[in-house]
C-alpha positions, 0 to 999 in steps of 0.5 A: 468528536473523539473516537472511543479506544477500540481493541485491535480486534475491534479495529481490524473488524471495523476496517475490514467492514468499511473496506468491504462496504467501499468495494461493494459500493465501488463495484455497484457504482463504477461511474462514481469511482475515482480511478488512481492512475497507474504506470508499469513498474519499469517506467521509473519515476523514483530514484533508486535512493527514494525506492530504497528509503521507502521499501526498506522499512515497509518490508522490515529490512535492516539498512545493513542487509544486502538488497540484491533481491530488491535490485533484481525486482526493480530491473524487471 
């Protein structure tokens, strides 16, 4: 099935409505929610290079820009 092309505003409203419905359902049925495991940020799991490669485009940073603030954040 091909979805019709939606405007940005229509897509945004639809995503917000779907997210809201899912959250409401999850709160009403906590026994049926699949929990996502979490771990404290300072326990590691990813190399510094993997962290850099992920966060640089996510945060809109230039590869040339110093990442001293990110390094400080990762040390916490």
